[in-house]
N, C-alpha and C positions, 0 to 999 in steps of 0.2 A: 339565342345563340345560333350563329350561322353554321350550318353543317359544313359549308365549304372551308371555313377557316378553323374548324375544330379538328384536332388530332387526338386519336385515342392511343394510349400506351398501356401495356401490362406491367403490373408490379413485378419486380424480380421475386423469385420463389421465397427467398428468406424474408422479404418485406411482407409478402402475403401471409406467411406463417406468423410473423410478428403481429400483424393486424388482427389475425384470428385470435391470438392470445389476448390482445388488448380488449377486444370486444367481448371476450368471455371472462371478464373480471380478473385480469392480471393484477390490477390495482385493488388493494383492499380498501383504499381511501380515495373515492372518486374526485374529491376536492382538488387533488393534486394536478388535475389537467390545467386548472387555471394558473397555478404556480408555474408550471412548465411553459405555458404559452406566453405568460407575462415575462418570464425569464428570457425566452427567445427574443421577444420584442425589445427588451432592454439591451440584449447583446447586439441586436441590429443597430440600435442607436449608438452604442459604444463603437461599433465598426465605422459608422459614419463619422464620429468624432475623430477617429484615427485616420481614416481616408481623407477627411476634410482638411487635415494639416497640409497635405500637398495638393488637394483639389478643393479649394474654398468654394468653387462654383457648384459643388454638389449640394450646398445648402439651399440653393434656389430661392433666396429671399425668405426662407423659413428656418431661422436659426434656433428656435426654441424647441428642443427635442422633448418628446413626451410619448406616453402610452395611454391609449384611451379604451375604455370598456363600455360597450353600448348594449342595452337590452331591448328587445322588441317582442312584447308578449303576443302581438297579433301574428307575426311571422314565426314565432317560437325560435328566435335566433339570439345568440350572444356573439358579439363581434369584438375581437381584440385587435386594435389598430396601433401602428407606430409610424412615425415619420423618420425612420432610420434609413439604412443603406438600401433596402429593397432587393428584389430579385429580377433578373432578366428572364426571358422565356426559357433559355437553356438551363439556367441555374434552377428554375422551378422544377424542371424535369429531373435534373441531376440530384438536387437536394431532397426532393419530396417523393421520388419514386424509385430510385435505384440505390444499389448498395455502395456505389463509388464514393459518395460523400457522407452517408449516414452512419457508417460503422456498424451496420446491421449484422453483418456476418459474424463479427467478433461478439456482438451482443448475443446472438442466437447460440453461439458455442458456449457461452457462460451461463445460460439459463439453467436453473436447478429445479424448478417446479415449486419452489417456496415463494408464495405470492409477495411477501415482504421483501425478500432478497431480490427477486426479479424486478419489482417495481423500482428498487434502488438503481438497478443496472440500466433501466430505460433512460434515466436522466444522465447517468455517467457516460453513456455511449452516444450522447447527442441525438437521440431519436425521440426526444420528448414531444415533438410535434404530433406524433402518432397518438399520444395520450388523449387528444381531442376526441378520438373515436370511442372513448369510454362513455361519453355522454351524447355524442352526436351520431345521427343516422347518415348525415352527409356533411362534408366540409367543403367550403368554397374559399379559395385563396385568391385575392386580387392584389397584384404587386407591380411596382415599377422600380427598377434600379436607379439610384441617384445619378444624374447626368444624362440619362437617356431621354429622348423626346417623349411627350405625353402619348404619342401614338404607339409606343413600344411597351405598353403595359402588358401584363399577362394574367389570364384567369385560369386557375387550376381547380378541378372539381373531382371529388371521389366519394363513393359511398363506403369506402374501406373494405371492398371485397377483392376483386381480382384486377381491376384496372382503374385508370384515371384519364380525364380529358383535359386538354390544354388548348387555349385559343388566345390569339393576340387581341388586346382591347385598348381603348383610350383610357388613360388614367391621369387625371390632371395633377395629382399630388404624388410625390415620391413615397416610398415606404410600402408597408404591407397591411392588408386587412384580412384577418382570418375569421370567417363567418361560420359558426357552428350551428347547424340545423338540428335542434335538440330532439332526442327521442322523448316519447310521451312520459317515460319513467324518470326523466331528468329535468322536468319543467320547474323544479324548485330553484334552479339556477337563473331563473328569470326574475327572482325577487331581489331587489337592490340591496336590502339589508343583509341577505345571505352572501351576496357577492362581496360586499364591503367587508364583512366579517372575515371571509377567506383571504382577501387581499391584505387586510391589516395583520392577519396571523402569519402569512407566508411571504409577503412581498413588501412589508413596510420599509425595509432597509434599502430598497431599490433607489438609486440616487436620482432617478428621473421622476417627475410627477406622474402618478398613475391617476388618470382623471375619469370621472363619470359625470353625466349631466346632473346639474344641480336640480333638486326637487323642492317644491314649495307646497305648503298645505293649501288646498282649495277647500274653503269652508262649505258648509251645507248650503245648497242652492234651492231656494223656494220660488216656484213659479205658480202664479194663481191658476187654479184649475188643474194643476198637475201634481203628481206625487213628488215629495221633496227628494232631491238627489243628495245622498250622504256625502260628508266631507271625505276627501281623498288627496293623495299626493299627485302633483302634476309636474312633469318635466319642463324645464326652461331651456333656453338656448345657451345658457351659461354652463361652462365646464368648471369643475372644482377638483382639486387634488385630494385624494382620500388617504394618501400615505404621507410619511414624514418627508419624503423626497430629498433626503440627505444620506449619503453613504454612511453606514453605521460606523465604520472605522474612523470617520472624521469627527465624530461626536466625542464629548467628554465621557470617559468610561464610567464616571460616577453617575451619569444620567442614563446608563444602559442597564437594563435588567438582565438577570441570568437567562430568563426565557428568551429575550431578544437575541442574546449571543448565540443561544442554541438554535433558534430558528434561522438566523443568518447562516450558521454553519450548515444546516440541513439544506438550505437553498443553494448555498455555494457548492456543496459536494454531492447533492442528491442522495445523501445518506439518511436513512430513516432513524438511525440511532444517535443519541446525543454524544458529543465528544467527551473524552475523559478529562481534558483540561484545555485551557487556552490562556494566551498572554496578549494583552493589548497595550501598546506603548507608543508614545511619540518620542523619537530619538533625535536629539539636537547635538550639534557639534560641527565638525568639519563636513560631515554628511548628514543631511536632514531627511528623515523618512518616518513613516508610520507603519508599524507592523501589527497585524492581528493574526496570530498563529494558533492553530488548533492541533491537538493530538487526537486522532480518531480512536474509536473503541474496537475497531476490527480492521485487520490488514486487508488490502485489496488482493484479489486473486492473482494479480500479475506482479506482486511485489518483488519477486526474485527473477523476473524476466527482463530482457533487454527493452521491452516496451514500457517498463515502469518509469513513470515521469513524476517529478515533484509536483505537488498540487498547489503551487504558489501562483497567484494571479498578480501581474505587475501593472500598476497604475503610475502615471507620472502626472503630478498636479491634478489628480482625480480623473484623468483621462485614461481609459482602459488601453493597455498596450498589447499584452499577450497573456495567454494561458500557459501553464506548465513552464514557468520561468525557472528552469532547474539550476541556473547560475546563482540564484538567490539563496540556496540552501545546500549544504554538503550532501553528497549522495547517500551517506549513511543515515541521514534524516529525511529521506525522500518520502516517508509516510506522512510528513507534516503537511497540513492543508492551511490555506489562508490567503491573506492579501498583504502586499507591500505597496505603499504609495510613496514614491520618491519626489522630493522637491527639487532635486539637483540634476537628474538625468534628462537628456534631451527628449523631446516628444517623438522624434523619428528614430529612436534607439532600435537597433536590430539585435538579433541573437549573437551575431558576430561581434558587435560592439560591446555587448554585455560581457563577453569573455575577456575583453581587454580593459574594461573599465575599473579604475581604482575605487570609484564609489561603490560599484557592485561588490568588489572584494570586501569592502568595509561592511556593507549590508549583510553579506553572506556570513561573515564572522560574527556580527551582532546577532543575527538570527540564530546561529548555532549556540551562542552563549545563552540566549534567552530560553531556548528549548531545553537545554541541559539544566538550567536553573529551575525551570518549571518541573522537570522530571525529578530533580533532586529534592524539591519541596514535597512532592508526592511521596518519595521514598522515605523521607525523614519524618513525615507527619505521623502523629500519634492517633489521628482520627481513623476509626475503622474503615469508613467509606473511602478515605484517601489510600489506605493500605490496600484495599480491594482494587482500587483503580490502578495502582502501580503494579499489582499482581497481574491484572488484565493486560496492561501495557506490555509487561515483560513477556507474557505468554505470546502476544501477537507480534511484538517488534524487537524482542531481545536479540535475536540472531542478526537482525538488520543493524541494530545499534553497535554490535561487536565489530562490524566492518570499520567503524571509526578508529579502532585501535591501530589500523594500518594506514588510514586515510588522514587522520587529524592529530598530528603530533602535539599541537598546542593544547588540545583538550583531552589528551590520552588519559591523564590521571583522573579527570572528572568522569570520563566514561567508565574507567575501571571501577570507580566507587559505586556506579549504578548497576554493575553486572551482578547476576545472581546464579547460583549453581546448586545442583544436587551434590551430595557427598557420599562417601562410602558408609557413613553412619546416619544419613538423613536423605530420604528419597525426595522430599520436596525441593523444588528449585527455588530456594529461599535464602541460601547462605551467601552473604557478601564476603569479599576478601577481608574486610575488617572483622566480620564475625569469625571467620576462620582463624585469623591471627589471634583473636582473643581466646580461642580454644586450643592453641598449639601446646604440645607437651613441653615440659621443662627440658631444655637441652636441644629442642628442635630448631634447626637453623634455616629451614626452607619451607615454602608453601608448596606442597606436593599436589600434582594433578595428573590425570590420565585422560587421553582422548580416545574416542571410539566412534563407531558408526551409529550406536544407539545407547541409551542409558543402561539397558540391561547388559549389553556387551561391555560397557565400561565398568559396571558394578561387579561383573563376574570375570573381569580380566585377570589372567594369571599373575600379571605384574603387581597386583594388590595383595597377594597372599601373605607376604612378609609384613606388610603394613597392617593388615587385619590382625595378624598374630600378635603384633606389638601394640595394637589399639591406636594406630596413628591414622588420623583422618586424612582422606585424599579427595580433592575436588574431582567431580565427574563431568567431563565435557563431551557432549555428543552432537552438537550442531555442526553442520557441514563447514561452517566458517571458522570453527574453533582452532583447528590445526594451523591454518594460515594466520589468523589474527594473533595467536599467542607467540608467533615468531617475532612480533614487534614489542613484546612485553618481557622484560627481564627481572623486574622487581616490583614490589608494591610496598610503599611506605617503608623503604629501606630493607625489606626482606626479599631475598631472591625467590623466584618461582622455578620449580624444577619438574619437568615432565618425567614421570617415573619410568616411561617406556623408552627413554633415550639415555644412552650411556650406561655405565656400570652403576649398580645401586650403591649408594653411599649415605647411610643414615647418621654418619658422624658419631656424636656422643650417645646416640640412641642404640648403637650397636656396641656390645662389650667386646673386650679383647678375646674372650673365649670363642665367640662366633667367628671372629676374623681368623683366628688360628685354625678353626674347624674348616673354614673355606680353603685356606692354604693347604691343609692336609688333603682335603678332597680333591683339589686341583692336581696335586702330585699323584694321588692314587689313581685318578681317572685320566691321567695324561695319555696313556695308550689309546683309551676309548675316544678321547677328544681328537687325537691325531687321526684315528680311523674315520671318525665322523666327518672331520674336515675334508678328508679325501673323498668320502662317499657323497658328500653334499656340496662339493666345490662349485657346482654349477648354480646352486641356489643360495648359498650363504657366503658372506665375506669372512666370517669367523665363527668358531664354536668355542664356548667357554663354560666353565662350571660357575654356578651362582648359588647364593643363599636366599635370593628373593622369592624362590618358589617353595611352597609347602605341600600342596596337594597335586599340582600338575607336574608332568614329566619334563616339560620344556616350554619356553616362550620365545617370541621374537622381540628383538630390541633394535632400535634404530641408533646408528652411530651419531655422535655429536655433529651438528651441522648438516645432517642429511635429512631428506624428506621421508616422512613416515609412510607406511603402507597405505593408511587412510588417505593422506594427501595425494599420493601417487595415483590411487584409484580414482579420486575425484578429478584430477587433471586429465586422466585418460578418458573418463566419461565425458569430459567437456571437449574432447577432441584435440587436446594440446599435447605437444611433444614433451616427454618427460625424460630426465637423465637416467642412465643406467644405474641401478642401485640395488644392492643385495643386503638383506637384514643380517643381524648377528643372531645366532641361535644360542640361547643359554639353557643348560640342562641342570636338572635337579638330581644330585648324586644320591639322594635318599629315596628316590622313587623306584619301585620294583621294576618298572619297564626299562628304566635307564640301567639298573643293575643287570638286567637280563641281557643287555647288549654285550657284556663281557663274555667273549668266547662263543657268541651265538653263531650258528650256521646260517641264520637268516639276517645277518647283520645289516646288509644293504636295504632289505625290505623293511626291517624295523626302523632303520634310520630315516627312510623316506616317510613312513607312517608317522613317526614322531614329529618330523618337520611339518608335514601337511596338517596334523592336528593342531600344531601351534599357529599355523596360518588361519585355520577355521576358528580357533579360540579368539583371535583378534578381529574377526569379522570378514575375513577374506575367503577365497575359494582356492583349492589346490589348482596348479596349472593344468593338471589332467585329472579331473574328478573320476572318470571311468577307471583309470589306472589305480587311483587311490582305493576305490571300492574293491577292485580285483585283488589288491594286496591284502586288504583287511580280510576278505573272504578266505584267501589262501592261508593266512596266519590263523584264522579261527579254525579251519579244518585241521591244521597241524597241531 
């Protein structure tokens, strides 16, 4: 290596930290390095296929794409080679040494210290190249970008410590060779049977041939006067594919084992856990495509952020086009992973064209139906394993699925059937709307529900007191999305849904005439108190009224019909959005001692403010002035 042409660079701090973790057993399964590097090599070939559509000269009279794995016991090296798109010198510096391209900063921020979880992240964030340092004391990369002259090859060398070296070299063939100089404790990877076993397990689905040098048996050699040389395997000049070399989704699903589906998923997503379910279908009609869709067993850490992207890879006629093709799946199903291979889309399709394509709309709708059908099958299954899978799915993705109530009018009824809730009589989040309907009391005309910031707040909401007294079950909704999502749902299977915290309580036939008469009498009796409360709290409430919905609490807040609830208002404010001016209704319990104490009280205004602020706290909010609230409480206690 010429000193004059060699340039030395330092890894960025986060990359150096990552390399330290890798070399200190970040991976619990060291075999993964081979999967990661072969996957990268396959991606490089996919990129050449895509770039070659507009630049056929990139193929350089070498049209047959492949990945090759070479073992050299004398040099103690394992080399993973591809004839894909390759790297220029600047790309080698950017991709292999700095944060700009690798996503390392995001990766480092997500590390938890859990080996299994962190190993999953290394692939998800596109930094799988560094996994080579699990087994290698030094890595040499030799590459040339397709279309560049042979003289513009690049050699990148690092021992995985603080820096790396780069120099320009002559490289006759395009593509990349990654040469791992193995540590002494990793020499088992020089055994061809071991490497073939790993490739067959993790990379059999790769649609390119993964080749190794063919070996033949050299029989025992006997030379007169010398000790006999035992038989052994000898490498030939011939290369042979050791994988199936056909994309898994293109095969007949009857020929694919469950283990193969699971391994394909793990390779596709870099997830160490098996998926909960999958669907593999070839769809024919006006639009032809193949779909292989998976439901993961665990939600990604960024599932509720703007960075969350659908995990669908788009292929056209088996040519890889793009990752994260979010136009192919509705946003509320963004947790779905998989592959879609279209027979109709153009090879040069862009994200902009995807937004306008009628074929893409058809594929997106077909994918949504398929996923919902898959989930429905799990939900209805009587198999214990499937029931557990659906429970896991709902725990991880139930709140994401609910977004579909507002986003997908066509499938709203199907989504509703999949939803599960805790109730005022059942703490488990296991009650479907159909279950609730089957348990409704005779004479009950609506499905009742309450929203809150947490399940405990919902379960202890003052609005439920009358329902508990009358043994009427109420659905508890505590996901952030519930308040918004339920705005789009007015009935289920012909039965209206009613938020018990909106509007006046009306139990219809479940409330007898005596109770209604008692309410009218109390409203008349407390009319002066109501008028005085209205004046004292005019800055905070839109109305004060007497109610029978309360049993143990002095008061509660109610949202007017068509208005935003306090929970939704708080959520919008936290998101930095402008919210309309809205004041809640204060309902008071005429039977409560604290409300009775209001009549003729010298501390009327202080008591009124305390009662209102307590109602705010009871539904999960905070008083506008907590310090003033504490001061009033202390003064009243002293008096």
